[in-house]
Residue, then its C-alpha position, 0 to 999 in steps of 0.5 A: m399241451m404245449r408244442v415246441p417247434l422242430s428247429s428248437c428240438l434240433s438245436a437242443l439235441m445238437a447242444l447236447a451232442l456237443v457237451p462232451a466236446a465242450a467239457g474236454e477230452a478225457r485225459r491220457p493216463r500216466i503210470l507214475d510208479v511201478r514197484p515190485s514186491a521183490g527182485a526174485t521169487d520162487t517158481f510158482g510163488t507170488f510176484e507182485l507189482t504195486v502200480r500208482l496211476d494218474a488216470e480218469y475213470q468212473n468205475p474201476y471194475d469196468p474194463d471199458d473205463i479202465d483196464l490195467a494189465a501186465d505183459v510177462t515175458d520170459p527169455a524165450g520171448q513167450v508173453r503172458r498177459v496178467n490182468g491187474f486189479l484194484y486193491q484196498e487194505y482193511d483193518r478187521t475188528l470186532k465190535d459188539g460181537k460183529e465184524l467191522l472192516v475199516a479201510r486203511g490208506e488209499p486203494v492201489w492197483k496191483v498185478r500178481c503173477a506166479p512164474a512157472t519157469p526158473v529164469e529171469h522175466s520182464v514185466q511191462v505194465r499197460v493201462s488203457t482208459r477212455g483217454g488213451e493208453a500208457t505203458g510203463a518201463p519194463v521191470r525185471f525179476t528172477a524166478r528161482p527153482s523151488r520144491s513146489q510141484g506147481f499148480i493142480g490141473v486136469s492130467r494131460r495123460n488121462p483127463r480122469y485124474f489131476e496132476f501138478s504142473t510138473g506132471r506128478p500125479y495129484f491124489 
């Protein structure tokens, strides 16, 4: 059995502790482009942003590594945070009776929301990584009135029933 002097062990541990500093700090993320799907959508319809980033991360599904979200603000100043996600398009084919999915293009970051009130909204994308944070320029879109009754949830009047966002009963 070989014995290693304590001073050598301490030197090795100190060298390992300095490796991240020697490798350099993580780079601050940058939001390169925020592209809205449209300038307007119907209430309870889908409004989507496609976000191009310059960011360092290992795992896009770990919010400690990278966290993309948007703050959606209505004219009354009410802010709602909507989380973003990594999106990949696929081409679907059948080969020998089996489904085959082939990635199309590069993955992109997306944020989707469904406005409930027919007014102009402002959306601001934020990203944070181990290297820091970045905020994009605000994007505006209008939610138009629609015939949609909205989302279905537990009734506010009687929790034994369901209702639409508008308060109309859902059976």
